[in-house]
C-alpha positions in Angstrom: 120.7 96.6 114.9 122.4 95.9 111.6 121.3 93.5 108.8 123.2 92.5 105.7 121.8 91.2 102.5 123.5 89.8 99.4 122.1 88.5 96.2 119.7 89.0 93.3 116.0 89.5 93.5 113.1 88.9 91.1 109.4 89.5 91.4 108.9 85.8 90.5 110.1 85.0 93.9 108.7 88.1 95.5 111.9 88.5 97.5 112.4 91.9 96.0 110.4 93.5 98.8 113.0 92.3 101.3 115.9 94.1 99.6 116.1 97.9 99.3 116.4 99.4 95.9 119.2 101.8 95.5 120.4 103.7 92.6 118.7 106.6 90.8 118.0 107.2 87.1 119.9 110.2 85.8 116.9 112.4 84.8 119.3 115.3 84.0 118.8 117.9 86.8 115.3 116.8 87.8 114.1 119.0 90.7 110.5 118.3 91.7 109.2 120.6 94.4 107.5 117.9 96.5 109.6 114.9 95.4 106.8 112.5 95.8 105.4 111.7 92.3 106.7 108.1 91.8 103.6 106.5 90.2 101.5 109.6 89.4 102.7 109.4 85.8 102.5 106.6 83.2 105.8 104.9 82.8 107.3 104.4 79.4 107.7 101.0 77.7 111.4 100.8 78.5 112.9 99.9 81.8 116.5 101.0 82.5 119.5 99.6 84.2 121.6 101.3 86.8 124.9 100.5 88.6 126.4 102.3 91.6 129.6 101.6 93.4 128.2 102.7 96.8 125.0 104.3 98.1 124.7 105.9 101.6 121.1 106.6 102.4 119.4 108.2 105.4 115.8 107.6 106.2 115.0 104.4 104.2 111.6 102.7 103.6 110.3 100.3 101.0 106.8 99.1 100.0 105.1 97.3 97.1 103.2 99.2 94.4 102.0 99.0 90.8 103.4 101.2 88.0 100.9 101.7 85.2 102.2 102.6 81.7 102.6 101.6 78.1 104.4 99.1 75.9 106.5 100.5 73.1 103.5 99.7 70.8 101.3 102.0 72.9 99.4 99.2 74.7 98.5 99.7 78.3 100.3 97.6 80.8 101.3 97.5 84.5 104.4 96.5 86.4 104.7 95.3 90.0 107.5 97.2 91.7 109.3 97.7 95.0 109.3 101.4 95.8 112.4 102.3 97.8 112.6 105.8 99.4 115.4 107.8 101.0 115.1 111.1 102.7 118.6 111.8 101.5 121.3 109.7 99.6 124.7 110.0 98.1 125.7 107.7 95.2 129.3 107.1 94.0 130.1 106.3 90.4 126.6 106.0 89.0 125.8 104.6 85.5 122.4 104.5 83.9 121.6 102.9 80.5 118.5 102.5 78.4 118.2 100.7 75.1 115.7 101.7 72.4 115.2 98.8 70.0 114.2 98.8 66.3 115.1 102.4 65.4 114.6 102.7 61.6 117.9 102.4 59.7 119.9 102.1 63.0 118.6 99.1 64.9 119.1 99.4 68.6 120.3 102.6 70.1 121.8 102.9 73.6 121.7 106.0 75.9 124.2 106.0 78.7 124.5 108.5 81.5 127.3 108.6 84.0 127.8 110.9 87.1 129.5 111.0 90.5 132.6 109.3 89.3 135.0 111.8 90.8 135.4 113.2 94.3 131.9 114.6 94.4 129.1 111.9 94.5 125.6 112.2 93.1 123.3 113.7 95.8 119.5 113.3 96.1 116.8 114.4 98.5 113.3 112.7 98.8 114.3 110.0 96.5 111.8 107.4 95.1 112.9 104.4 93.0 110.5 101.9 91.4 112.5 98.7 91.1 111.9 95.5 89.3 115.2 93.7 90.0 118.2 94.3 92.3 121.6 92.9 93.3 123.7 94.5 96.0 125.6 94.1 99.3 123.4 95.9 101.9 123.8 97.0 105.5 120.8 98.4 107.4 120.8 100.1 110.8 117.8 100.0 113.1 115.7 98.1 110.6 112.0 97.3 111.0 110.6 94.6 108.8 106.8 94.0 108.4 105.6 97.5 109.1 102.3 98.7 107.6 103.2 100.8 104.6 101.4 103.9 105.9 103.4 103.7 109.2 106.8 103.4 107.6 107.8 106.9 108.6 111.6 106.6 108.7 111.7 107.2 104.9 110.1 109.8 102.7 106.6 108.2 103.1 104.2 106.8 100.5 104.5 108.7 97.2 101.5 110.8 96.1 99.6 108.9 93.5 101.2 105.5 94.1 99.0 102.5 93.5 99.9 100.9 96.9 98.0 99.3 99.7 98.7 101.5 102.8 98.1 98.5 105.0 100.4 96.2 103.1 103.9 95.0 103.9 106.8 97.5 104.3 110.2 97.8 105.9 112.2 100.7 107.1 115.6 101.6 108.5 117.4 104.7 109.9 120.3 104.3 107.4 121.2 102.0 104.6 124.6 101.4 102.9 124.7 99.5 99.6 127.7 98.5 97.5 128.2 96.9 94.1 124.7 97.8 93.0 123.0 96.4 89.9 119.4 97.4 89.3 116.6 97.4 86.8 113.9 100.0 87.4 110.9 101.6 85.8 110.9 105.1 87.3 112.7 107.4 89.7 111.7 110.8 91.1 113.4 113.1 93.6 112.9 116.4 95.3 116.4 117.4 94.2 118.9 115.4 92.2 122.4 116.8 91.8 124.6 115.0 89.2 128.2 116.0 89.4 130.4 115.3 86.4 127.5 114.3 84.2 128.4 112.6 80.9 125.8 111.4 78.3 126.5 109.4 75.2 124.4 107.7 72.4 125.7 104.7 70.5 124.4 102.1 68.1 123.9 98.6 69.4 123.1 97.3 72.9 125.6 98.9 75.4 124.3 98.7 79.0 125.8 99.5 82.4 125.7 95.7 83.1 
């Protein structure tokens, strides 16, 4: 069975749980032994934007969770997220951007990371992405919608430390293909994350991937 999805998602409409998150943040060579730490750390006060031309994932699942963290002023806060998992994924032409506002004497400063733009895509294993907003064209194969989160075993499983209801809504699919991806996320972790052709740049002002 195949299912295609197109459009934008926002937590205000709660539709985000029906669309898989896709791209990964470029955490420069991150390689966590277990690859399952998505919400076991406090997230920073800055979300980041990611674009990907194409993502091909094997073993997809998605469930709702809460990311605890801080604002840039150090106040505690929390973010509802859709955690999307892939046992393995390849990403072509990935861009990640994060903007730090109000830097003394400089104003806003933008960090941009790009990878997988050549013949070798970005490769990830046991990938977890905590997403706030997503736009993409998506095709799922052998998809199950409405599975209890603890039983969504086609993907990498519930992340250790995630604030998620194991009996809550989840969905899963054997494979997922997403194109023209635009995403805002709070965190990403992976067992391995290989970034081919990595390029990083810092610039003044607001310069985001989209």
